[in-house]
Rosetta silent file (secondary structure, phi, psi, omega in degrees, C-alpha in Angstrom):
SEQUENCE: XXXXXXXXXXXXXXXXXXXXXXXXXXXXXXXXXXXXXXXXXXXXXXXXXXXXXXXXXXXXXXXXXXXXXXXXXXXXXXXXXXXXXXXXXXXXXXXXXXXXXXXXXXXXXXXXXXXXXXXXXXXXXXXXXXXXXXXXXXXXXXXXXXXXXXXXXXXXXXXXXXXXXXXXXXXXXXXXXXXXXXXXXXXXXXXXXXXXXXXXXXXXXXXXXXXXXXXXXXXXXXXXXXXXXXXXXXXXXXXXXXXXXXXXXXXXXXXXXXXXXXXXXXXXXXXXXXXXXXXXXXXXXXXXXXXXXXXXXXXXXXXXXXXXXXXXXXXXX
SCORE:     score description
SCORE:     0.000 S_00000001
   1 L     0.000  106.934  179.838   11.836   13.608  -53.085 S_00000001
   2 E   -86.989  134.326 -173.130   15.166   15.458  -52.939 S_00000001
   3 E  -126.818  139.917  175.260   16.941   15.227  -49.598 S_00000001
   4 E  -115.035  134.408  179.280   19.859   17.140  -48.089 S_00000001
   5 E  -115.976  127.014  175.689   21.933   15.622  -45.296 S_00000001
   6 E  -116.782  136.563 -177.669   23.988   17.732  -42.926 S_00000001
   7 E  -130.994  129.806  176.703   26.415   16.228  -40.419 S_00000001
   8 E  -116.831  111.253 -175.639   28.212   17.946  -37.551 S_00000001
   9 E  -115.881  125.683 -179.282   30.925   15.751  -36.068 S_00000001
  10 L  -127.374 -163.817 -178.703   32.955   16.638  -32.993 S_00000001
  11 L   -80.696  -22.991 -177.402   34.970   15.046  -30.247 S_00000001
  12 L  -100.986  -41.902 -177.691   31.967   14.332  -28.019 S_00000001
  13 E  -151.159  162.804  175.373   29.123   13.592  -30.420 S_00000001
  14 E  -127.210  127.362 -179.204   28.134   13.473  -34.076 S_00000001
  15 E  -120.509  138.663  179.326   24.735   14.707  -35.184 S_00000001
  16 E  -131.962  140.569  173.287   23.107   14.224  -38.572 S_00000001
  17 E  -131.237  147.339  175.893   19.834   15.519  -40.009 S_00000001
  18 E  -122.046  125.673 -175.106   18.104   14.771  -43.289 S_00000001
  19 E  -130.986  139.625  176.561   15.698   17.374  -44.674 S_00000001
  20 E   -81.498  165.879  178.040   13.671   17.440  -47.899 S_00000001
  21 L   -64.380  -16.030  177.093   13.637   20.418  -50.252 S_00000001
  22 L   -93.777    6.497  174.959   10.144   21.090  -48.874 S_00000001
  23 L    87.117   10.000  179.671   11.481   21.442  -45.351 S_00000001
  24 L   -84.034  126.042  177.982   10.318   18.079  -43.986 S_00000001
  25 E   -81.104  114.878 -177.837   12.654   16.632  -41.359 S_00000001
  26 E   -94.990  -29.875 -177.681   13.107   12.943  -42.195 S_00000001
  27 E  -154.850  145.000  175.598   15.835   11.995  -39.727 S_00000001
  28 E  -145.434  104.527 -173.489   17.705   13.429  -36.766 S_00000001
  29 E  -124.435  142.183  176.021   20.342   11.114  -35.331 S_00000001
  30 E  -128.494  135.675 -179.983   23.092   11.582  -32.735 S_00000001
  31 E  -141.325 -165.346 -176.688   25.917    9.164  -32.075 S_00000001
  32 E   -65.681  163.562  175.613   29.488    9.080  -30.722 S_00000001
  33 L   -64.470  158.510 -177.522   32.154   11.613  -31.611 S_00000001
  34 L  -135.239   25.984  177.937   34.202   11.059  -34.770 S_00000001
  35 L   -69.943  116.276 -175.176   37.242   13.307  -34.328 S_00000001
  36 H   -65.409  -25.987  178.878   40.070   11.312  -35.908 S_00000001
  37 H   -71.709  -27.102  179.388   42.630   13.008  -33.670 S_00000001
  38 H   -89.105  -42.982 -169.192   40.834   11.723  -30.582 S_00000001
  39 H  -109.563  -12.568 -175.385   39.596    8.329  -31.696 S_00000001
  40 L    87.142  162.324 -174.343   41.731    7.330  -34.661 S_00000001
  41 H   -68.573  -42.374 -175.922   40.640    6.651  -38.218 S_00000001
  42 H   -60.549  -48.323 -177.664   39.203    3.187  -37.741 S_00000001
  43 H   -68.934  -42.281 -179.355   36.812    4.170  -34.964 S_00000001
  44 H   -59.595  -44.412 -179.896   35.832    7.500  -36.593 S_00000001
  45 H   -70.289  -31.342  175.577   34.962    5.790  -39.861 S_00000001
  46 H   -64.437  -43.676  178.389   33.109    3.061  -37.995 S_00000001
  47 H   -60.568  -45.712 -178.356   30.979    5.706  -36.252 S_00000001
  48 H   -67.461  -39.536  178.330   30.202    7.424  -39.546 S_00000001
  49 H   -60.469  -43.744  178.019   29.388    4.157  -41.328 S_00000001
  50 H   -63.695  -39.176  178.786   26.898    3.278  -38.610 S_00000001
  51 H   -65.667  -42.855  178.631   25.388    6.754  -38.807 S_00000001
  52 H   -60.103  -41.647 -179.814   25.046    6.532  -42.586 S_00000001
  53 H   -63.697  -40.025  177.143   23.253    3.199  -42.246 S_00000001
  54 H   -62.064  -42.678 -179.577   20.820    4.715  -39.728 S_00000001
  55 H   -63.604  -45.662  179.561   20.080    7.601  -42.068 S_00000001
  56 H   -60.924  -38.645  179.684   19.417    5.347  -45.034 S_00000001
  57 H   -67.252  -23.372 -178.420   17.087    3.261  -42.927 S_00000001
  58 H   -88.448  -13.976 -176.044   15.112    6.359  -41.945 S_00000001
  59 L   -85.888  140.683  175.935   14.601    7.620  -45.495 S_00000001
  60 L   -69.136  161.817 -174.513   11.511    6.650  -47.491 S_00000001
  61 L   -59.626  -33.968 -176.180   11.961    4.618  -50.655 S_00000001
  62 L   -81.907   -1.292 -177.550   11.255    7.574  -52.933 S_00000001
  63 L   -73.662  139.054  173.389   13.939    9.761  -51.312 S_00000001
  64 E  -124.135  116.714 -178.661   16.947   10.786  -53.391 S_00000001
  65 E   -75.883  113.606 -177.578   19.877   12.217  -51.458 S_00000001
  66 E   -81.383  -34.154 -177.449   21.038   15.246  -53.459 S_00000001
  67 E  -161.551  148.183  175.053   23.994   16.181  -51.273 S_00000001
  68 E  -126.126  124.179  178.621   25.790   15.290  -48.047 S_00000001
  69 E  -118.986  125.429  179.160   27.817   17.924  -46.211 S_00000001
  70 E  -116.158  121.249  170.906   30.022   16.947  -43.282 S_00000001
  71 E  -104.412  107.871 -169.830   31.574   19.494  -40.954 S_00000001
  72 E  -121.170  132.954  170.102   34.030   17.457  -38.900 S_00000001
  73 L   -69.964  144.818  175.133   36.449   18.322  -36.140 S_00000001
  74 L    95.222    1.766  178.804   39.909   16.867  -36.679 S_00000001
  75 L  -119.044   39.202 -179.015   40.198   17.304  -40.472 S_00000001
  76 L   -69.179  -35.024  178.945   41.840   20.731  -40.543 S_00000001
  77 L   -76.307  140.847 -175.470   44.849   19.467  -42.497 S_00000001
  78 H   -58.849  -39.860 -179.321   44.227   19.077  -46.218 S_00000001
  79 H   -65.391  -33.944  177.226   45.550   15.512  -46.314 S_00000001
  80 H   -71.646  -40.608  178.507   43.168   14.486  -43.525 S_00000001
  81 H   -62.019  -44.927 -179.349   40.229   16.170  -45.215 S_00000001
  82 H   -64.131  -38.135  179.055   40.990   14.443  -48.518 S_00000001
  83 H   -64.008  -44.559  179.105   41.319   11.085  -46.806 S_00000001
  84 H   -69.034  -37.219  177.396   37.948   11.456  -45.101 S_00000001
  85 H   -58.270  -46.568 -179.204   36.380   12.800  -48.305 S_00000001
  86 H   -61.155  -39.912  178.756   37.511    9.697  -50.202 S_00000001
  87 H   -64.193  -47.977 -176.754   36.026    7.458  -47.503 S_00000001
  88 H   -64.877  -35.409  179.132   32.661    9.226  -47.449 S_00000001
  89 H   -62.928  -30.665  176.266   32.428    9.149  -51.248 S_00000001
  90 H   -71.086  -21.044 -179.094   32.627    5.346  -51.111 S_00000001
  91 H   -89.626  -25.421 -178.069   29.626    5.424  -48.773 S_00000001
  92 L  -127.966   73.192  178.641   27.531    7.837  -50.860 S_00000001
  93 L   -71.987  149.982  179.978   28.065    6.991  -54.517 S_00000001
  94 L    61.342   26.317  177.878   26.202    9.117  -57.085 S_00000001
  95 L  -135.050  139.091  176.081   25.752   11.834  -54.447 S_00000001
  96 E   -68.823  125.805 -176.460   27.496   15.191  -54.102 S_00000001
  97 E  -128.683  136.684  172.509   29.680   14.973  -50.997 S_00000001
  98 E  -135.160  132.284  173.730   31.791   17.581  -49.227 S_00000001
  99 E  -115.793  125.373  177.174   33.911   17.108  -46.114 S_00000001
 100 E  -138.124  175.637  174.914   35.206   20.217  -44.345 S_00000001
 101 L   -69.949  171.850 -170.868   36.184   21.251  -40.827 S_00000001
 102 L   -86.404    0.660 -175.358   33.420   22.001  -38.343 S_00000001
 103 H   -77.403  -41.003 -175.597   33.791   25.783  -38.214 S_00000001
 104 H   -61.928  -44.497  175.612   31.947   26.760  -41.409 S_00000001
 105 H   -58.631  -36.565  178.077   28.627   25.096  -40.464 S_00000001
 106 H   -64.374  -38.014  177.541   28.738   26.897  -37.121 S_00000001
 107 H   -64.845  -49.223 -176.347   29.207   30.210  -38.947 S_00000001
 108 H   -65.647  -40.070 -179.735   26.390   29.583  -41.408 S_00000001
 109 H   -66.891  -31.447 -177.173   23.958   28.354  -38.752 S_00000001
 110 H   -82.266  -37.435 -174.602   24.615   31.411  -36.616 S_00000001
 111 H  -108.224  -18.907 -177.344   24.576   34.177  -39.216 S_00000001
 112 L    78.127    8.091  179.292   22.668   32.660  -42.135 S_00000001
 113 L  -142.097  164.819 -176.907   25.413   33.688  -44.541 S_00000001
 114 L   -81.531  -41.979 -175.526   28.792   32.473  -45.724 S_00000001
 115 L   -77.692  129.539  179.452   30.911   35.584  -45.233 S_00000001
 116 E   152.654 -165.581 -177.488   31.926   36.249  -41.645 S_00000001
 117 E  -132.321  140.690  171.665   33.821   34.836  -38.697 S_00000001
 118 E  -117.852  130.481  177.920   32.995   32.112  -36.226 S_00000001
 119 E  -112.800  112.674 -176.978   34.683   32.102  -32.831 S_00000001
 120 E  -102.481  120.408  178.571   34.405   28.741  -31.104 S_00000001
 121 E  -124.869   99.747  177.030   35.050   28.702  -27.383 S_00000001
 122 L  -129.450 -133.008  172.044   34.645   25.352  -25.695 S_00000001
 123 L   -59.817  -37.020  173.594   37.244   23.127  -24.088 S_00000001
 124 L  -110.926 -173.971  177.365   39.485   24.510  -26.851 S_00000001
 125 E  -144.902  143.775  178.541   39.350   27.711  -28.892 S_00000001
 126 E  -161.111  150.449  173.299   39.593   28.518  -32.591 S_00000001
 127 E  -127.035  139.888  178.859   38.423   31.210  -34.999 S_00000001
 128 E  -132.821  141.783  178.357   37.615   30.712  -38.658 S_00000001
 129 E  -140.488  153.496  173.872   36.662   33.290  -41.268 S_00000001
 130 E  -141.513  128.594 -177.031   35.658   33.520  -44.902 S_00000001
 131 L   -93.369 -176.683 -174.787   35.317   36.814  -46.753 S_00000001
 132 L   -64.369  -24.242  178.932   33.078   37.891  -49.627 S_00000001
 133 L   -86.413   -0.544  179.899   35.648   36.674  -52.182 S_00000001
 134 L    86.506    6.372  177.427   35.652   33.190  -50.665 S_00000001
 135 L   -75.506  135.463 -176.168   39.114   33.524  -49.101 S_00000001
 136 E  -117.213  153.431  174.379   39.410   31.493  -45.904 S_00000001
 137 E  -158.367  154.235  175.873   41.668   31.624  -42.861 S_00000001
 138 E  -132.970  153.941  177.286   41.810   30.169  -39.377 S_00000001
 139 E  -137.795  134.259  177.246   43.552   31.232  -36.200 S_00000001
 140 E    84.058 -162.741 -179.473   44.171   29.141  -33.106 S_00000001
 141 L    76.752   29.597 -174.274   42.886   25.678  -32.377 S_00000001
 142 L   -96.553   13.322  175.400   46.351   24.246  -31.748 S_00000001
 143 L    90.928  164.269 -169.696   45.442   22.184  -28.707 S_00000001
 144 L   -70.461  -20.792 -178.629   45.815   22.621  -24.982 S_00000001
 145 L   -82.268  -37.623 -174.528   49.619   22.324  -24.885 S_00000001
 146 L  -124.756   11.975 -179.109   50.528   24.940  -27.497 S_00000001
 147 L  -162.993 -144.984  178.776   47.323   26.874  -28.077 S_00000001
 148 L    60.295   37.003  177.726   43.632   27.178  -27.142 S_00000001
 149 L   -62.470  138.670  178.806   44.102   30.564  -25.492 S_00000001
 150 L    78.177    1.658 -177.386   40.947   31.854  -23.828 S_00000001
 151 L   -77.892  174.986  175.611   39.334   28.419  -23.956 S_00000001
 152 H   -61.190  -39.969  177.432   37.498   26.611  -21.197 S_00000001
 153 H   -63.720  -43.699 -177.959   40.610   24.569  -20.509 S_00000001
 154 H   -63.503  -45.461  178.675   42.753   27.707  -20.402 S_00000001
 155 H   -64.075  -44.579 -179.423   40.391   29.517  -18.028 S_00000001
 156 H   -61.609  -42.095  179.186   40.023   26.446  -15.836 S_00000001
 157 H   -64.459  -43.027  178.952   43.776   25.945  -15.598 S_00000001
 158 H   -63.981  -35.265  179.727   44.321   29.609  -14.727 S_00000001
 159 H   -66.445  -44.469  178.397   41.591   29.371  -12.094 S_00000001
 160 H   -63.907  -38.474  176.675   43.211   26.363  -10.426 S_00000001
 161 H   -63.830  -40.019 -179.605   46.548   28.147  -10.554 S_00000001
 162 H   -63.851  -36.725  177.845   44.931   31.219   -8.987 S_00000001
 163 H   -59.969  -44.696 -179.521   43.630   29.125   -6.101 S_00000001
 164 H   -71.125  -36.082  177.199   47.145   27.958   -5.325 S_00000001
 165 H   -66.644  -35.391  175.751   48.628   31.438   -5.793 S_00000001
 166 H   -66.881  -40.346  177.598   46.028   32.781   -3.373 S_00000001
 167 H   -60.254  -38.858  178.498   46.957   30.030   -0.927 S_00000001
 168 H   -71.859  -23.456 -172.541   50.593   31.151   -1.203 S_00000001
 169 L    95.810    6.880  178.059   49.670   34.806   -0.732 S_00000001
 170 L   -81.112  -18.484  173.360   50.736   35.745   -4.267 S_00000001
 171 L  -129.414  157.581  177.615   47.150   36.678   -5.090 S_00000001
 172 L   -67.090  168.713  176.223   44.415   38.074   -2.818 S_00000001
 173 L   -59.167  144.508 -177.296   41.791   35.808   -1.330 S_00000001
 174 L  -137.452  143.770  176.641   39.328   34.578   -3.928 S_00000001
 175 H   -61.921  -21.747  179.417   35.886   33.017   -3.845 S_00000001
 176 H   -57.211  -37.538 -179.394   37.263   30.461   -6.286 S_00000001
 177 H   -57.556  -50.756 -179.586   39.005   28.655   -3.452 S_00000001
 178 H   -61.202  -44.598 -176.218   35.764   27.995   -1.626 S_00000001
 179 H   -67.347  -43.343 -178.473   33.906   27.004   -4.797 S_00000001
 180 H   -66.578  -45.384 -179.759   36.591   24.666   -6.125 S_00000001
 181 H   -63.170  -42.047  178.590   37.105   22.912   -2.793 S_00000001
 182 H   -63.740  -41.167 -179.170   33.356   22.494   -2.302 S_00000001
 183 H   -57.613  -35.565 -174.575   32.947   21.163   -5.835 S_00000001
 184 L  -109.051    9.367  176.302   35.427   18.365   -5.151 S_00000001
 185 L    66.238   37.802 -178.003   34.682   17.717   -1.489 S_00000001
 186 L  -107.911  159.948 -179.251   38.052   18.992   -0.264 S_00000001
 187 L  -106.642  -26.272 -172.828   38.986   20.825    2.928 S_00000001
 188 L  -139.557  147.797 -177.587   42.290   22.457    2.030 S_00000001
 189 H   -59.638  -32.062 -178.925   43.833   23.864   -1.159 S_00000001
 190 H   -65.469  -19.700  177.943   46.789   21.491   -0.910 S_00000001
 191 H   -71.210  -11.950  176.574   44.391   18.592   -1.443 S_00000001
 192 H   -67.130  -27.622 -172.838   44.014   19.799   -5.030 S_00000001
 193 H   -59.042  -56.955  179.084   47.470   18.479   -5.876 S_00000001
 194 H   -65.044  -25.952 -179.928   46.702   14.746   -5.934 S_00000001
 195 H   -68.410  -54.382 -171.966   43.325   15.501   -7.522 S_00000001
 196 H   -74.218  -22.496  179.198   44.472   17.509  -10.538 S_00000001
 197 L   -92.404    0.241  175.741   47.511   15.352  -11.222 S_00000001
 198 L   -73.390  148.124 -178.832   45.498   12.133  -11.204 S_00000001
 199 L   -61.755  -27.529 -178.541   44.967   10.517  -14.590 S_00000001
 200 L   -74.281  -14.272  179.516   41.205   10.695  -14.058 S_00000001
 201 L   -88.087   92.824 -170.532   41.321   14.515  -13.935 S_00000001
 202 L   -84.546  178.468  175.088   40.955   15.098  -17.667 S_00000001
 203 H   -61.586  -36.576  177.028   41.075   18.212  -19.838 S_00000001
 204 H   -65.127  -34.122  177.763   37.296   18.315  -19.608 S_00000001
 205 H   -64.039  -41.045  177.603   37.625   18.272  -15.810 S_00000001
 206 H   -65.106  -46.645 -178.477   39.871   21.326  -15.991 S_00000001
 207 H   -62.102  -30.379 -178.968   37.533   23.097  -18.403 S_00000001
 208 L   -65.050  -20.079  178.424   34.576   22.435  -16.077 S_00000001
 209 L   -66.956  -21.395  179.871   36.168   24.770  -13.511 S_00000001
 210 H   -57.274  -35.488  178.478   35.259   27.652  -15.845 S_00000001
 211 H   -58.839  -35.747  178.691   31.675   27.432  -14.635 S_00000001
 212 H   -71.803  -31.067  176.167   32.926   28.285  -11.140 S_00000001
 213 H   -64.982  -44.904  176.596   34.828   31.258  -12.556 S_00000001
 214 H   -58.896  -43.226 -178.226   31.583   32.582  -14.072 S_00000001
 215 H   -64.483  -44.849 -179.493   29.827   32.029  -10.753 S_00000001
 216 H   -67.921  -38.891  179.356   32.517   33.793   -8.728 S_00000001
 217 H   -63.232  -37.046  178.800   32.742   36.681  -11.209 S_00000001
 218 H   -64.600  -23.002  177.639   28.977   37.214  -10.927 S_00000001
 219 L   -91.853    4.846  176.940   29.529   37.686   -7.183 S_00000001
 220 L    87.753   13.567  179.871   32.169   40.342   -7.859 S_00000001
 221 L   -64.560  120.205 -173.151   35.247   38.217   -7.165 S_00000001
 222 H   -65.299  -39.514 -179.831   38.177   40.294   -8.440 S_00000001
 223 H   -63.414  -43.524 -179.924   40.403   37.349   -9.309 S_00000001
 224 H   -67.551  -39.987  177.013   37.653   35.730  -11.396 S_00000001
 225 H   -60.960  -38.853  177.886   36.806   38.994  -13.121 S_00000001
 226 H   -66.390  -38.022  177.952   40.460   39.351  -14.094 S_00000001
 227 H   -62.289  -40.295  178.976   40.473   35.808  -15.503 S_00000001
 228 H   -69.869  -34.928  175.855   37.499   36.643  -17.710 S_00000001
 229 H   -61.939  -44.042 -179.795   39.163   39.852  -18.867 S_00000001
 230 H   -65.941  -39.257  178.614   42.239   37.897  -19.914 S_00000001
 231 H   -65.150  -42.858  178.444   40.134   35.293  -21.688 S_00000001
 232 H   -62.659  -37.958  176.051   38.217   37.976  -23.569 S_00000001
 233 H   -59.977  -47.292 -177.696   41.532   39.555  -24.619 S_00000001
 234 H   -65.862  -44.260 -178.609   42.786   36.231  -25.992 S_00000001
 235 H   -66.844  -40.530  178.793   39.547   35.360  -27.787 S_00000001
 236 H   -64.978  -34.109  179.500   39.223   38.814  -29.311 S_00000001
 237 H   -63.071  -36.105  176.627   42.774   38.617  -30.593 S_00000001
 238 H   -58.273  -43.430 -178.530   41.864   35.548  -32.649 S_00000001
 239 H   -70.487  -41.534 -179.251   39.150   37.547  -34.379 S_00000001
 240 H   -57.735  -41.419  179.844   41.308   40.648  -34.887 S_00000001
 241 H   -61.696  -40.851  179.497   43.893   38.643  -36.790 S_00000001
 242 H   -68.403  -39.708  177.844   41.199   37.325  -39.129 S_00000001
 243 H   -59.667  -41.200  179.354   39.721   40.786  -39.678 S_00000001
 244 H   -70.379  -41.363 -174.670   43.142   42.030  -40.705 S_00000001
 245 H   -72.709  -37.200 -172.439   43.985   39.016  -42.841 S_00000001
 246 H   -95.221  -18.041  174.430   40.686   38.730  -44.724 S_00000001
 247 L    49.107   64.153  179.248   39.879   42.421  -45.248 S_00000001
 248 L   -61.972  146.704  178.573   36.085   42.143  -45.357 S_00000001
 249 L   -93.661  -21.281 -178.718   34.256   44.653  -47.561 S_00000001
 250 L   -72.428  145.679 -174.808   30.997   44.689  -45.586 S_00000001
 251 L   -68.008  -29.048  179.983   30.674   47.532  -43.046 S_00000001
 252 L  -130.519  110.164 -175.284   29.671   45.260  -40.153 S_00000001
 253 E   -84.606  124.567  176.308   31.260   41.814  -40.047 S_00000001
 254 E   -71.808  130.216  175.000   29.161   39.104  -38.365 S_00000001
 255 E  -120.863  106.761 -179.886   31.090   37.225  -35.692 S_00000001
 256 E   -86.496  123.474  176.849   29.223   34.157  -34.498 S_00000001
 257 E  -105.311  130.238 -176.172   30.318   32.999  -31.053 S_00000001
 258 E  -146.590  166.871 -175.980   29.508   29.417  -30.174 S_00000001
 259 L   106.318  171.274 -173.898   30.585   26.678  -27.804 S_00000001
 260 H   -59.730  -28.505 -179.505   30.248   26.163  -24.069 S_00000001
 261 H   -70.758  -22.984 -172.489   31.865   29.486  -23.130 S_00000001
 262 H  -109.950   41.404  174.496   29.232   31.450  -25.009 S_00000001
 263 L   -64.794  165.106 -179.711   26.059   30.130  -23.445 S_00000001
 264 L   -58.690  127.411 -178.267   23.114   32.487  -23.151 S_00000001
 265 L    87.061    4.223  179.942   23.991   35.206  -20.661 S_00000001
 266 L   -61.978  131.578  178.903   27.733   34.501  -20.803 S_00000001
 267 H   -67.376  -14.065 -178.854   29.735   37.514  -19.581 S_00000001
 268 H   -75.143  -26.201 -177.487   32.292   36.827  -22.319 S_00000001
 269 H   -61.510  -51.410 -179.521   29.924   37.842  -25.141 S_00000001
 270 H   -64.440  -39.007 -179.031   29.740   41.486  -24.066 S_00000001
 271 H   -65.703  -40.175  177.643   33.450   41.612  -23.279 S_00000001
 272 H   -66.342  -42.843  178.418   34.400   40.293  -26.719 S_00000001
 273 H   -59.860  -43.213  179.906   32.046   42.771  -28.408 S_00000001
 274 H   -59.708  -38.825 -176.925   33.574   45.672  -26.450 S_00000001
 275 H   -75.606  -27.043 -176.109   37.069   44.731  -27.565 S_00000001
 276 H   -90.424  -22.095  173.321   36.177   44.330  -31.238 S_00000001
 277 L    87.717 -174.903 -170.035   34.284   47.589  -31.646 S_00000001
 278 L   -74.277  -18.661 -178.440   31.418   48.848  -33.778 S_00000001
 279 L   -81.208    3.643 -179.198   32.571   47.347  -37.075 S_00000001
 280 E  -128.406  136.870  176.369   31.837   43.868  -35.775 S_00000001
 281 E  -111.807  104.732  179.729   28.486   42.384  -34.814 S_00000001
 282 E   -82.409  127.360  179.608   28.927   39.644  -32.234 S_00000001
 283 E  -134.022  138.862  178.963   26.023   37.204  -32.208 S_00000001
 284 E   -79.077  128.516  177.493   25.484   34.062  -30.161 S_00000001
 285 L   -71.189  102.694 -175.574   24.953   30.983  -32.318 S_00000001
 286 L   -90.857  -23.696  177.028   21.529   29.869  -31.101 S_00000001
 287 L   -94.382  146.616 -177.634   20.895   27.226  -33.760 S_00000001
 288 L   -65.515  150.096 -179.388   22.981   24.035  -33.741 S_00000001
 289 H   -57.504  -25.736 -179.726   25.847   23.773  -36.256 S_00000001
 290 H   -61.931  -25.433  174.854   24.089   20.865  -37.970 S_00000001
 291 H   -63.655  -43.525  176.845   21.641   23.452  -39.347 S_00000001
 292 H   -62.427  -35.916  178.819   24.543   25.132  -41.115 S_00000001
 293 H   -64.123  -39.079  177.473   25.617   21.749  -42.470 S_00000001
 294 H   -65.644  -44.210  178.533   22.174   21.237  -44.026 S_00000001
 295 H   -60.009  -40.043  179.093   22.258   24.705  -45.587 S_00000001
 296 H   -70.562  -32.949  174.585   25.688   23.964  -47.036 S_00000001
 297 H   -64.433  -42.382  178.000   24.437   20.622  -48.378 S_00000001
 298 H   -62.837  -40.968  177.861   21.611   22.435  -50.136 S_00000001
 299 H   -64.461  -40.081  179.805   24.096   24.926  -51.600 S_00000001
 300 H   -62.195  -34.449 -176.931   26.325   22.037  -52.699 S_00000001
 301 H   -70.505  -22.074 -177.966   23.425   20.427  -54.554 S_00000001
 302 L    83.190    4.268  179.716   22.933   23.519  -56.712 S_00000001
 303 L   -74.085  156.229  177.239   19.186   23.556  -56.018 S_00000001
 304 L   -74.557  146.262  179.106   17.262   26.790  -55.725 S_00000001
 305 L   -70.168  138.703  178.372   16.469   28.028  -52.239 S_00000001
 306 L  -123.950  147.809  178.286   12.881   27.521  -51.106 S_00000001
 307 H   -66.782  -29.765  178.688   10.931   29.179  -48.326 S_00000001
 308 H   -64.807  -40.563  178.115    9.639   25.725  -47.323 S_00000001
 309 H   -64.439  -44.016  179.217   13.192   24.532  -46.713 S_00000001
 310 H   -58.653  -43.860  179.829   13.947   27.655  -44.677 S_00000001
 311 H   -63.267  -40.257 -179.860   10.858   27.099  -42.536 S_00000001
 312 H   -66.001  -40.778 -177.876   11.785   23.475  -41.956 S_00000001
 313 H   -66.742  -36.449 -178.967   15.338   24.253  -40.951 S_00000001
 314 H   -64.201  -17.034 -179.483   14.275   26.859  -38.399 S_00000001
 315 L   -87.648   -5.569  177.609   12.438   24.114  -36.517 S_00000001
 316 L   -80.490  124.116 -177.544   15.654   22.157  -35.909 S_00000001
 317 L  -120.737    0.000    0.000   16.830   22.804  -32.341 S_00000001
């Protein structure tokens, strides 16, 4: 029984699935995040070791793991990737192992192919692309202080700023003021100051304000609509740089959009498509990135593709 294991590890959670070449799902486990930049190496490796032990315990005796593919946030630098690769290889001896960043599995799960671009818009933002020749490039993803343009954090911060600018009279009245104050049980915009500067008001807290921007924009709020226009400009620019740098040969380049900003019905999907034009096909990643990790594990193993495996993978939600 040949088994492929795909792992998608981020800052919030790590998910792993084990699937046989016949498409049978043997294990589906979720545990804590393992981003080394957030948690440090000791904790990240501890999380992965525990996850590996759970997977082994779920596999039948006759199972043989052919390949393990890990798409992990926080290993963008080559030295970090190599360090994590060496660690995982000690955990899976006699098994093909690959550790890469988390963007490629998201691309593969969304488009079903290797060549293309994935645009991730969550608390942060990053775009990754790989062309038909296997050349790779990334744009963005430099963190909330010096990057992450168009991200949930960026939109949320701009929204909070807009509330205060509206209070000053530098911007027109906005529905955001009412929504933000109600969300936090406040009576006046000035009460935001001690709230947002408190240590408990995290980057995720800022990014959560984006939901209120979507809500206000749906009601026609001009300030919120402008914020979404600016975010779409920033996100589209990430993709444009990759299109120029990678010079795809296919007539319509798949661009998979994934992350919290691109939920079903998100107004940003249409706006990004409009800015990129007809030579790009923007598609929402509806399957979880761990599906892409399994597909990449199967490719890593060198085994032939089977319709049974394809059928099994489509059932992973």
